[in-house]
N, C-alpha and C positions, 0 to 999 in steps of 0.2 A: 504494500500500500504506500502511496506517496505521503511524505511528511507534509505538515501544514505549509512549509515554505514552498515545496514543490507544487502544492495545490494552487498557489498564486502565480505559477509560471506556466506558460504554454509549452516551453521547451526548457529542460534543465540538463546540463552536462556537469558531471562531477568527477574529477580525476581521470579524464578520458585519455587513453594512449592508443596509438595505432602505429604499427610498423609495416613496412614493405621490405622483407628480408632484414638487412641491417640498418635500413633507413628509417629513422624515427619521424614519421610523418605528422603525428599529433603527440605533443609532449605535455601531459598534465593539463588538459583543457578544463577550465571551470567557467561556466557561462550560464546565465539565466535570462530568458527572454519572456517578457510579460505579454499577456493577451493584448492585442491591438498595437503592440510595439513594432516599429520599423527599424531594423538593424542592417547596416551596411558593413560588410566585411571586406577589407582591402589589405594589400600587401604585395610584396614581390612574387614573381613566378616561383612555384615550388614551396611556398610558405605554409601550405596546408589548408588554404581557404576552401577549395572545392572538396577536399577530403572531409573536412569538418561537416559541411552540410550534407554530403552524401552518406555520412554515418547516421545522420538524424532519421533517414527513412530506410536505412539498412541496405543501400546500394553498396556500401562498404561496411565491413564488420570491424568493430573496435575490439582490441585485445583485453583491455581492462578499464575499470571505471564504470560509471552509470550514466545512461541516457534515458530520460523520462520525457515523454511527449503526451500532452493532454492527460496526464495522470497515469499513463501506461508505461511501464519500464520495458525498454527494448532489450530483448535477450534472444535466445535461440528458438523460442516458441513461435512457430510459424503463424499461429492465430493472432498473437500479439503484433507481429510484423504486419500482417494484413490489416489489423485494426488501425495501426498507426498510418499505414499508407492510404487508408480511406480518409484520414483526417489531414494529410499533408500532401499538397500539390507541389509539383516540381516542374520548372521550365529550364531546359538545358541550353548549352551553347549551340548545339545543332538541334534542329526542330523536331526530329524523330517522329514525323508524321508518316502514316502508311500511304505510300504513293499510289496504291491501287484503289484506295477508298476516296470518296469525295470529302470535302471539308466537313459537311454535315455528318457523314458516316464516321469520320475520325472523332468527332465530338460526342457522338451518341454511343460509341462502342463500349466504353468503360461503364457508364451508368446502366446500360442494358445488361452487360455481362456480370459486373461486380455487384451492383445494387439491385439487379433483377427488375429494373424499371421498365414499364411498358413502353413500346416503341414510340407511341404518340406523345407521351409525357417527355421522354428523352429528347425527341425532336423539338418540342416546345422550349425546353430548357436550353438546348444547344443554340437555338435561334436567339433566345434572350441574351446569351453571353456573346454570340457573334455580333449582335447589335451593340453590346457594351464595348466591344473592342473595335467597333465601327467598320465591320466588313460583312454585314449580313448578305450583301449582294453576291458574295463569293461562295455561298453555301453549296452550290451544286457543281463547282469546279473541282479539279484535282490539284494537289499540292504543287505539282510541276508547272501549273498555269499561273501561280502566284509569285510575287516578288519575295525576297528574303524577309523583308519587314512584315509583309502580310502573313507569311508562314509562321513567323514567330508570334504574331498576334493570335493566330489560330491555336498555336501551342498553349498560349495563356488561356484562351477561351476553353480549350479542351480540359485543362486542369481545373478551371472554375466550375465546369459542369459536374464535378464530383462534390461540390459544396464543401471544400476543405476549410479547416480552421486556420491552417497555416499555409503560406505559399513560400517556397524556396526557389530562388533564382540563381543559377550558376552561370555567371558571365553571359547574360542573355543577349547582349549586343555585340559580343566579340567577333562573331562570324558574319556580321552585317557590313555592307558598304556604308560609308559615312552618312550618305543622304538618307539611309533607312533607319538610322539609329534613333532619330528624334521621334518617329511615329511609335516605336516600341516603348521608349522612355515615357512618352506622353500617356500611353496606356497604363504603365506601371504607376505613374504619378496619380492618375485617376483612381486606381485601385487603392492606393495608400490613403487617399482622401476619404474613402468609404470605410476606413477602420480595419482593413484586413491586416492580420499579423503577417509580417513579411521579413524574410532574411534574404539579403541579396549580396552575392559576391560580384563585385564590379570594380572597374577602374573609372567609371563615369562619376567624377567628383562633383560635377554640377548637380547630378541626381542626388548624391549623398547630401549635399548642402540643402537641397530643397525638401527632401522627403524624410531623411533619417532622424529618428529620435536619438540614435547612438551610433557611433562609428567604432568598429573593432579593427585594430591594426595587428596583423600577424606577421611573424618572421620565424623561419626555421622551426615550424611546428608549434610555436607558442603564441599566446596572446601577449603582445608586448605593451600595448597601450589601448585604452578605450575612453571615450568621452563623448560629449555632445559635438555636433559638427562645428559649432563656434569654437569650442575648446580645441578640438583636434586640428582644425585648419589654421587657427590664429596662434595657438600656443602649444604646439606638440611638446610633450614632456621628455621625449627620448631623442637622442641623436639619430637613431635609425629611422624613426618616423619623419624627422625633419629632412633627412637625405631623400627618403622615398618621395615626399611631397615636392621637394625642390626639383627632382627629376621628372615627376609626373606633370607638374603644373607649368614647367618651363620647357 
């Protein structure tokens, strides 16, 4: 059972470690994320950012420590993993859409198979979220007929169709052409404004300034620094964060 402190958190990691062979990818991670909180995780390549959020929905397994999501502790019990994945939506760098299915079919597949939702209801929900990401007119097209920015917005709509409590974003704009980045970020900003709990790995510092309640800076598998966007960008406390920001912003 979760402790009272865990009950106040949507996501909680305590003493989490992850190795790839001899490489220590996550080193004693301690982090709590409150309901409706927007957290941006940044840091240099290889710092453990993506590994951290992939551990939250068991796309990667942690070797030690505790991860609790929505009051359910993540362990080797497949039923617990499935329960957490129903509550946690994820958007990847690559869009991971099924190329042989239409946009509408991509969005209705999980609600129908996982939640056993009737087809008519699943289609209504899918159209609702396609409207929210501003591409309902693309519903009957195939992924290959859409731009990269449109495909990523479909990926966001598809995740929302499962009505998740938490949305995880793993560098969602890194595979996009520069002119397509804004349309995806605008969609994420709108979601943030509606109170969705969000954890986003990104180098889009303008997005972090606008949306984040908290910025987490990672390096070499550890959380080095965290604070509000104002604190992090104006007064980084560590030399490593200062160097990262100077390289990123200039």
